[in-house]
C-alpha positions in Angstrom: 0.0 0.0 0.0 1.3 3.5 -0.8 0.2 6.8 0.7 1.2 10.3 -0.2 1.3 12.8 2.7 2.5 16.3 1.9 4.6 15.2 -1.1 6.3 12.3 0.9 5.8 8.8 -0.4 5.9 6.0 2.2 4.9 2.4 1.8 4.1 -0.4 4.3 3.2 -4.0 4.2 -0.3 -5.3 3.6 -0.3 -7.2 6.8 0.5 -4.1 8.7 -0.9 -5.0 12.1 -1.4 -8.0 14.3 -4.7 -7.9 16.1 -3.2 -9.7 19.1 -0.3 -7.3 19.7 0.1 -3.6 20.4 1.5 -1.7 17.4 4.6 0.0 18.7 7.0 2.5 17.1 9.6 -0.2 17.0 7.3 -2.4 15.0 6.6 0.5 12.6 10.3 1.1 12.1 10.9 -2.6 11.2 8.0 -2.6 8.7 8.3 0.9 7.1 9.8 0.9 3.7 10.2 3.4 0.9 11.2 7.1 0.8 12.4 8.5 4.1 11.7 5.2 5.9 14.7 5.6 8.1 13.4 8.8 9.8 11.8 8.4 13.3 9.0 10.8 12.2 8.0 8.4 9.5 7.9 5.5 12.0 5.6 7.5 14.3 3.5 8.6 11.4 3.1 4.9 10.3 2.3 3.8 13.8 -0.5 6.4 14.0 -1.8 5.4 10.6 -1.8 1.7 11.6 -3.6 2.4 14.9 -6.2 4.3 12.9 -6.6 1.3 10.5 -7.0 -1.0 13.5 -9.8 1.2 15.0 -11.5 1.4 11.6 -11.3 -2.4 11.1 -12.7 -2.9 14.6 -15.6 -0.6 13.9 -16.4 -2.3 10.6 -16.3 -5.8 12.3 -18.5 -4.6 15.1 -21.0 -3.0 12.7 -21.2 -6.2 10.6 -21.7 -8.4 13.7 -24.6 -6.1 14.9 -26.1 -6.3 11.5 -25.8 -10.1 11.5 -27.5 -10.4 14.9 -30.3 -8.1 13.8 -30.9 -10.0 10.6 -30.8 -13.4 12.5 -33.3 -12.1 15.1 -35.6 -10.8 12.3 -35.5 -14.0 10.3 -36.2 -16.2 13.3 -38.9 -13.8 14.6 -37.2 -13.6 18.0 -39.1 -11.6 20.6 -38.8 -10.5 24.2 -41.2 -9.1 26.7 -40.6 -5.4 27.6 -40.1 -4.9 31.4 -42.1 -1.6 31.4 -45.0 -2.2 29.2 -45.1 -6.1 29.2 -45.6 -6.0 25.5 -43.9 -8.5 23.2 -41.4 -6.8 21.0 -39.1 -7.9 18.2 -35.4 -8.2 19.0 -33.4 -5.6 17.3 -30.0 -5.7 19.0 -27.8 -8.1 21.1 -29.2 -6.9 24.4 -32.7 -7.8 23.2 -31.5 -11.2 22.1 -29.9 -11.8 25.5 -33.1 -10.7 27.3 -35.2 -13.0 25.1 -33.0 -15.9 26.0 -33.1 -15.1 29.7 -36.9 -14.8 29.7 -37.5 -17.9 27.7 -34.9 -20.7 27.8 -37.3 -23.2 26.2 -36.5 -25.5 23.3 -38.1 -23.3 20.7 -36.2 -20.2 21.7 -32.9 -22.2 21.9 -33.5 -23.3 18.3 -33.8 -19.7 17.3 -30.5 -18.9 19.0 -28.7 -21.7 17.3 
């Protein structure tokens, strides 16, 4: 991947972060290649960019998981009983799905969860 920041061209590897480890400046210095790759400023710049990429990837994954749970609850017609109004409502998020399971742990509801 190549990026241009204020007329400086810097490249880094496609596997630029490990989700299990913290991205340090030392890691960035080992993986930074290209123009001005030996400068500490470029290492810190790369570390910041990688940290931003990690956060963006995390947000995308979280969003997709919420969408998946919402779709699954909609397809299976999963419902829960509202504590305030005692009405039966459709599950729209993970808290609703958890509440539905806590309220009804029967076979039919467990099939929906599976």
